[in-house]
N, C-alpha and C positions, 0 to 999 in steps of 0.2 A: 535480480539478475543471474543471478547463484554462481556468482562467480567460484571454480573449482577446478584443482589441478590434481591429480594421481601422485604425485610429490608429496602434500599437504594432508595428507594422511595415516595415520599409525592404522593399517587395516586390520591388524590382530581386533584395533580396538572396532574399528566399524562392522566386521563381523560379526559382532555381537548386537547389531542395529538393523536388522532384515532390511524394512524400506528403505534406510539410507545406504544402505550398503547398494541394493539395487538400484538409486539412482546412481551412485556416486561410479558405478560400474557402467551403467547403460546410459547416462545423460548429459550429467552437468560438467565433468573435463570435456567430455568430446564438443559439447556447443559451447563451451568459454574458448576452446582452442581455434574453434571454424569460425564461431561468429561474432564472437564478442567485441572483439576488437578492430570488428567491422564496423559495425552498431555503433559504439562509442564516434568511430572517427562519421558516419554519416549525424549522427547528434550534434557534435563540434560544426557538421558541413551546414544542418539547419539553423545554427543559433545565428549563423553569419552571412546567410540569404533569407531567411522570412521576415516581412514587416508585419506589423511594425516590429523592431528590434527584440528579439529576445534579454529575459533580464536574468534569467537563473534557469537551472536547469534541477529538478526535483526526482530525488528516487524514493521508493517507498517502503523498501525493508526488502531483508534478501539479498545483502550485499553480494554476502558470499554463502555459499553451499553449508559452511560448518561442521562440526560433527570431526574436526580434526582429531581427533584421541590424546591429546594432549598440550600441553600449554605452550612447548616450542610449535609446534605444527601451527596451533591457532595464530599465534603470532606470523607465523611465516605466510600463511594465508592473507593475512589482512595486510602484509606488506605488501604482499603480492596484486591485492587490488587497488589499492591506495597507489601504488608505482604507474598501475593501468589507468587509473584516471588522472596523474599526473600529467602523464605523456600522453594522454588524449588535446592534453595544454588547451584547455576549454576560456574564454575571455571573460566568462559569467561564470556565476559560484556553482558549485554542489552544494545544493539544499539537500539533504538526508536522514531518514526515519528510521529509526532500529525497527530489524526485525526476528521473527522469534528465531532462524536459523542462524542470525547475527551471535544471538548470545543462547544458543540452543544450547541443552542441558548434557554437556560433551566439558571433561576436563578442558580445563584454561580458558573455554571460550569467551564466557562474558567478562574476565579480565583481560582479554586480550584487543575487545572490544573496545575497554577504558585505555588499553594501553598505545594503540593505533589507530581505530578510526575515529573514537571522540577528540582527540588533536586535529587529522583531519578535519572533520566536520566544525570543530573552532577555526581554524586559519579559515576556512572557507567563507564561513558567517562571519568570522570578529567578534565571538564576544563564546564568556561561557555557555555550557549547554545542558546544565547537570547532568544527567546522567541519563540523555537522552529526551527531554521534555525539554523546550525552548521555543521561544519565536525567532521569527525575523521578517523584516520589514524592507520591502522593495518600492523605495520611493512615498510618497506621503499617503499611497489609494491602498498600496496592494499591502497584505501582513500573510504569514503562514504562522502557522499554531502548529507546530509537532510534537505528538505523546509518544511516551512510552511507548512499550509493545505490550505490557500488560498482559500475557500469553504462557511464555516458558518461565521457569522457577531464576530469574539472575538474582535480582533484587526483593522480587516476589511483593512489589509496588500496587498496597491497595487503593483498587480503582477509583475509591473516594478523593485519591489525592487528585487523578487526573480530571473529574468535574470541578474540585476546587480550582485547579490549575486555570480549567478556561474560562469559568464563572469571575475570573479576578481576572485574566489579561484579556478577553473577550469585552469584558467592560471596561479596560480601558483602553482598549484600543481606538485609535481614530479614522483608522482605514475602514474606507468606504467598500473593501473587497476582503473579504477574507473566507481562510480556507485552513481546513484541517486536514493535517496530513495526519494518517493512522495505515498502519500496517496492518493488522486486523480489521476488518470493513465494519460499519457502525449498521448498516442493512444486513440482516442475513438477505442472500441472495440464491443459495444453492440449498442442496436437500442438507447439507453436512451443519448448517447454521452457526456457522464457526461466525462471533459476531461481538464485539465488547459490549460487556454486562449482560451475557445469555446465559451466565450461572451452571454452562454445561460444563465448559473446562473449570472455573473458578466460582464456587459457591458467593451469589451475593448478598452479604448480610442484610441489604437494606433493600426492602424491594420497591422502594418507589425513585430509586437512585435514577434506574432506565428511563424513566418518564422524566426526570430533572434533568437528565443528558441532552435528553432528544428535542425538547422544550424550549434550549439554549442555543441548542446548535441553531433551530429555528428560528427564533427572536432575534440572531445576530444574521441571520441568512449566512451563514457558514458554508461554504463548499464543501464536502469531504470529498479528499482525495484518497483513495486505499488501493492494497492489492491482495494479496496473501492466498487466495483463491485460484491463482494461474485461469483466470478468463477475465475478458471484458465484460465490463457491465457496466448500463446508466440504471438510476431507480430514481423516483423522485415519491416522498414518503410523506402525508401530512401529519402533522400535531397540531396542538389547539393554536401555539405561534404563530404557524405555516409549516412550507414544505421542506424535507432536506431535499436537499439533491447529493448523488451518491454518484461519483466516479471511479470504476475499479478497472484497473490496469496491470495486463502481464508482459513483461520484455523477455521474457524467454526464447530465445528464437531459436528455429530448428531446420533452418532453410535461409537462403539469402534470395531465393522465389519469394516475393510476396502470398500469403497463404491466402486461400476463400475461407470464409468462418465456417466453423463447424459446429454442430450442433446449438444453431442459432432459433431463439427463441425469445417471443415478445410477452407471453401470459406468464404470468406470476401466479404459479401454480399453490404454493402454501402449500397442507398437509398433504397433498397429491405424490407431492417430491418423497414427501417418505414412504406411501404407500406403494412407488412406482420402484424403490431403491427396498427393499426390505432388508438387504444382506448389510445395509449400511449401518454399523452399530445399534443391534435390534435391542442393545440394551438401557436407550435412551428414546426410542422413537416415540414413544408418547411425548413426552417434553419437548420434543422438536416439531413433534406435529402441533401440538400446540400453540409453541411460540411460533411458527409458519403461518397456522390459520390466522392468525390476531395481526401479526404484520401484514396479513393479503388485505384486509379491510382497508387498509392505509395507503396502499398503493396506489399513484394515481397513471404512474407509466413505467415499463421497464423493458428493457432487453437484455440478453446474455449471449456470449458466443462464445464460444474455445479459437482465439482471434490473437494471436500474441502480436504487438507491436509497441506505438507509443505515442502519447497524446502532446497537442501542442495547442495552450489556451491563451487566446487571447480577450483582451479589455480595450470596449471600444467607450472612452468617457464620456463623448459627447452625447451619446445614446443610452449612457447605463447600463450596457450589455456586456455578458461575458459569452463567449463562444469559443466551440472546441473541436477541434479537429482531430480525426483518430488517423491513424496511418497505419496497413496491416503491414509487418512484417518491417521491411527495409524500404518498403515503397516512400516515394516524395509525392504522391500523391494522396490526397486524403480517398479513406474509404469512408467515414462519413463522419457532417457536418451539424453541428447539435449546440442549440441556444441554452446554454446553462439556466440562463435569465429565465427563457419562458418556462424553461420546465420549476424555476422555483414560484410562478404564479399559477400553475394550471392549478384547476377547480376537481374535485373527484366528480 
């Protein structure tokens, strides 16, 4: 959601980071002031009116914009968003994942997450959460497996720890329905090819680690909930152990009027995305083209759009079906309804 206020930044520091400077001057403080409080009240309303009753609200990282510039302002920013979440007064817990902006490479930002955001999450889920990698169970049948962000250098945690964590926790889980929460996607769905174990931002020393990771998710039928790329996307991707279904959400609202989708596509173009966007990081074009062409071979179903909003995921245990309704912007009527269970069962 990128909570932000101008007073939470050392602007002299921000000016040394041109991309962040542009976002802070032109986007996130304005969106926060105009829309975020109203959006959270809509989320609260939905938790009280939807049937079956909502049991938790999941937020998939980049809770704050970050890049405060010093430790005091980083804590101030985080306290501001925690106060806002408390003021929303949900009757159900927040389940939060860590995003790269939450622990951005800015003075004091990782420490502020540990000091302010981490205790908030622990209060919501009622257990220690390590440094952002934890599990949370809803009743007997539903469990979340929340990953650290493995992107910015806050703790520089090796990605093998992520796979080891999931191997242990998924094996030990008695839940019928499993959801892996990760800020950075598992399956690449844009030209940037930003996804876990891509080897682009962080070298991967074990070339078999991603295959092990994907097969693990498919074996346990874990549905992936992701964010990071500011797009709405759903993809079904096959592995030898079955399909992985990934849902990607963006909740940076720019209007109170429910938006129409922009750049909607149902074609997973693979390497053609790179050829169509040669200006994006030409230094790693060949690597990204190879990755995306390989992924294309395994994609069963795909769509993507610039369409901020929120999703409601419901489970009908009598049918063994997981459904997702996606709402565009502030709409209270679903834009799209998708059976995630059907996507798990698709054949190439």
